[in-house]
N, C-alpha and C positions, 0 to 999 in steps of 0.2 A: 507676133501676133497678139491681140488682146482677145480674151476670152471672158464673156459675162455669164455669170450663173445666176439665174432667176429662181428663187427659192434657196438662196445660198444660206440661209439659217437652218436648213434641214440638217437633222443628224446624220444623214448620208454624206454630207459635203466632205468631211475628212476622208471618206473612202475615195471619193473623186480626186481630192488633192493628192492624196498618196499615190494614185496611179499616174497623175500628171508629173509628179516629182520623180518617180521612179523611172519614167519613160520620157524624159526631157528630150532625148535624142530622136524619139519617133515623132513628138510634137513640141517643137521649140516655142512654147507660149512664153512671152515676155511680161504680160500683165494679166493678172486675174482679178476681177471684181465680183464680190459676192453681194447680191442685191436681195433684200428681204424687208418687208414692213415691220418685222418684229425685231426691235432694237435689242431687246434682252437676249433673244437667241443669237443674234450677230456677236453681241458682246462675249459670248462663250465660243461660238463656232469660228469666228474670224481669228482670234489669237492662236487657237490651237492649229488652225490650218496654216497659219503663217510659220508657227513652230515646226510643223511637219515639213513645209518647204525648206525651211532653213537647215533642218536636220539632214536632208539629202543633199544640201548644197545646190539647190536649185537657184539659178541666177535671176528668175523673174521676181516681179513685185506682186504683192497681193493686198487688196484693201476691201473694206466693206462699207455698204452705204444703204440707207433706206431710200434713197432717191433713185428711182427707176431711170430717169432720164440720164442722170450723171453717170450711172453704171453702163448705160447702152451707148453713150457718146463715143464715136469712133471705134466701136467694137468690130471684130471680124467674125465672130461666131457667138451665138447665144445658145446656152444649154438650159432648157426648161425643166424644172424638177419641183414644181409648186404643187401645192395642195390647198385649194380654196375651202375655207371653212375648218381646215385642220383635222386633226384626229377625232374631234367632237362630231364634225359632219359626217366622217367616215363611219363612226360608230352608229349613227343614225341609219346610214345607208345599209349597214349590216344587220339591222334589227327589224325595221318596221315591215319590210317585205315578208319576213317570216310569219306575220300575223295572218296572212292569206295563203299560206303554204308555198310561198316562193322563196328562192334562195336569196339570202341577204349577202351581198358581195360588192366590192368597190368598183368592179369593171364589168360584171356580168349581171344581166337581168335589170330589175327596176332600180337597184342601187347604183349600177353602172351608168344607167341613164341619168339619174340625178347629179351624179358627179360630172357627166358631160355637159349638162345643162348649166351647172355653176362654173365649169372651167373654160369652155370654148370662148365665151365673149371676152373673159380676161386674157386669155392666150392671144387672141386676135388683136386686142388693144396693145399688148406688149409688142407683138411683131410689127405692128404699124409704126411704132415709135423707134424701132431699131433702124440702123442705117441701111439704105437700099444696097442690096447685094450681099448683106451679112448672112451667113448660114445659120439656120435656126434648127437645132437638134432637139426633138421632143422626147423626153423620157417621162412625161407627165401622163397618167392615165385618165381616161381609156386612149391608149396611144393611137390606135387606128382611126378612131373618130376625130381626135384632136389634129393629127397629121392631115387627114382629108379636108378639115376645115382650113388649115394653113395653106395647103395647096390650092385649094378653090379660091382662095383670097389673093393667090399669086406670089406667095413667099417662097423663098428657096429653103425648103424644109425636108428634113428626113425624120421618120419616126424610129426610135430605137427601144429595144426590150432586151432583157438579159436571159430570156428562156433559152434561146438558140446557143448562145456562148456558155450557158451553164451545162446543157446536154454535151456540147462538144467537149468541154473540160471533163465532164464525168466519163463520157465514153473513152476519152484519151487516157484516163486513169485506169479504167478496166482493161484496156488494151495495152497498157504500158507503152505508149507512144507519145511524142509531143503533140500538144493540141493542134498545132499547125499542120500536123499530118492528117488530121480528120477533117473530112468535107461532108456536110449534111444535105440530104434531100429533105429540107424543111419546107413545108407548104401549108398554106391557110391564111387566116387573118391573125391580127394580134390577140394573143390568148385563146386562139382556136387553131391550134397547129398540131401537126403529126410529123414525126421523123420516119420517113418512108425508107431511107437508106442511110447507112453510115460507111462512107468510102475511105479506104486507106490504100494509097498508091492506085486508085481507080478501082479497087475491088471492094464490093459491098459486103461488109462483115456483120451487118445487123442480124441475119439469121444465126450466126454463131453467138452473138452477144445475147440474143434472147434465149437461146438454148442453155446458156451457162449462167446468165444473170437476170433472168425475167423476174424472179422473186423479189430481188433487192430493188430492181428498177420499179416494180409494181408498188412496192412499199413507200418509195419516194414520191410517186405521183397519185398514191392512194386509189389506185384501181386494181382490180383483181389480176393476179398473174395469168390465170387461163384466159382472160378476155385479150390481154395484149399478145399472148401466144397465138391465139385464134386470128387476131387482126394481123399480126406480123409486123406491126408498126409500134412506135412508142408515142402515144399522145402526151400532149402537154398536160401539166397538172390541173389546168383549168378545164379539161375536158370531163372531170369528174362531176362538174356542175351540170352536165348533159347527160352522161352515161350513167350517173347515179344521183340524180337530182333529188328525189324524195328521201333517200337515204342521208344525203347531205344536210337537208333542211332538218331532219329529226335530230341529227348530231349537232346542229348549230343552236338548237333551242335550249335555253337555260344554262348556257355556258358563257364565259367571258368572250367577247368579240376580239377579233385580231386588232381592231382599233384600240381596245382597252389594253391589251398586251403591249402593243407598240407604245402607247402613252406611258406606261409604267416603264418601259425600257428607255424611252427618250428622257425621262427624269434622271435616271441613273447615267445616261451617257452625257447628259449636260453637265451633271456635277462633276463628271471625269474631265470633261473638255475644260472646265473653270480651273483645273489644276495647273498652275504655270510650269510645273516639271513635265507635263505630258507633251511629247514631241513626236509620238507615233500613234496611229490609229489603234485603239484598245480592241482586244480579242472580243470584247462583248458586242462591238459593232457587227460581228458576223450574224448574230441573232436578229438583227434588224431587217435583214432582207437585202435584195438587190446584190446578190453575189456576182462578182466579175463585171459590175456596173462600170467602174472606172476604166477597166481594160476595153470594153466594148466602146465607151465613149472616146477614149483616146484614139483608138484605131479608126473609128469612123471620122472623126475630126481630122486626124492627120491625112487620110486618104482623100477627103474633100478638098483640103487646102493644098495638098501636094499633087493631086490628080494621079495617084498611084495605079489605078485601074485594077486593084485587087477585088476579091469577091467577099462580101460579107452579108449577113442576114440582117435586113432592115425592113421598114414599112415604107412603101413606095407605090406610085401609081401602078395599077394593073397593066396597062398598055398592051392588052392582048394575050398576056401571059397565061392567064386562066380564061379560056374563050367563053365560058358560061357567065362571066361578069363583065359589066361595063368597063371600057378602057379607064375611066376615071376613078373607079374604086380603088381603095387602098388595101394592099395584101402585104403579107409578111413572108418573104421568099429570099433566097440569095440573090444578090445583085451585084454588079460591077460598079464600084464606087470611084468616080473621077472628078476632075475639077468642074465639070457640068453638072454633077449630081449623081444619083443613083439609077442604074438601068437594070432592070430584072433580067436574069438569065433564063433561058429556056428551061422548062421543067416538063417532066413526063406528064401524060394526061392524067388527071386526078380521077380516081375511082368514085363511082356514084354515091357509095356510102359516105364519102367526105364531101363530095362536090356539093350534094343537096344541103347539108348543113352549112357549108361555107356560103352558098347562095343565099340561104334563108338569113343568116346573121348578117351578111352584107347588105341585104335589103333593109334590115332593121337599122343598120348603121347610117344608111342614106336618109332614113326618116329621122334618126337621132340628130344628125347634123343639121336638118332642115329645122327641127324643133329648137335646137341651141341658137341658131342664127335668127330665127324669126319669132319664137315664143308661140304661145297660144295653147289652150288646153286641148284643142282638137288635134294639133300636131303631137303633143306628148301622147295622148291616147292611142293615136295610129302608130307611133313608134312601139309602144308597149304591146299592142295588139298584134304586131308583126313579129315580136320577139318570140322564138321558139319555146323559151321558158315560161311564157305568160299565155298567149294565144287564145285566151277565152274573154269575151267581151265584158262579162260582169266583173271578172278578176282585173282586167285592164282598166276599167272604170274605176274601181276601188282603189287600185294602185296610183292612177293618175291623181285623184283627189288627194291622196295621202302624200303622194311626192310633192305636189304643189304646196300643200300646208306645211310640210317639214322644211321646204327650201324657200319659203316666201321672201325671207330677208335677202336671198342672193338672186331672186328673179323678180325684178321690178315690174314685169308685165303680168305676173301672175295675180296681183291684187285687183 
């Protein structure tokens, strides 16, 4: 099969290639094409990716191109990992919302909406140019909103995030069992999820995990240990933006943004990639984020193409799984992955404490998709007014005008 990676000049790419090379038996890719508009990045990322494949003895071919149509021609699957506007746009998303006391973050709040508005039209154009029937796996944030737009447009799309696989691997390490032995009751929306159970051989061991490891888990998700003990669940790292919003805003003011940190890291990584002797992903790449990304991507693509029917956590249509949401909403839950796509498994009823926030954010995501597809200040304002981290009319108005001014070059309808 041919796999096309759009955003192939990303410093993430060697992580993906490493996973594809190590797990060729799971996903027998014969051709990989890296597509990116940035020729300079491709010139560094392409050759090191090729060397990694060769070092593992992978029999497939790899090439890179700035031509989207050439990269998509005849492909079986498209993996989206692009960032419209690069780290510079992300830096702005992470700063200007702080000026009115709102969190600055690339997937949550006003910054997340800005990213969605820049990204959705680009992703839909890419998908429209892909061969009919090709699978589109979206790793591009905000994953839930982007996946919803792709599905609404009729594409064979599944959204992918590494939060669930990261928790699975972390819990497996604490329990000293193989990751495959750990099944998660993972429920919510992308970047708004909770681990309500951790099952090994059908037995929920989460209470024991929290009794023994609550402090270290709390440190990793940056929430207080007493809170997760009281809740009896493990929230994702992104719940800190809701459960400790004001504290997070204060902590972000006057410090380097994550975008600035990543930009500096990428300079070092690209220098390393340019070394013709490098044929393995460098240890420094672990600091870039996206842990287990390649494993999650390989598992998903393999199951979609082979129709294995195993269960993985993905972003998929609700289809009645959470009865308090419309069927067409996109949720992040365990799903059976087969040749026809992803089908969510039945989940236990969601407690009101979580269901209320899920429903609130899901409604915002509906409005965000509408704004990304159709534009207009009124749609942007309504989406921000609906967001639980904004919610006040004067604040939503200020954020709307600032968002449009910051992103005018990416939103032709805003002028």
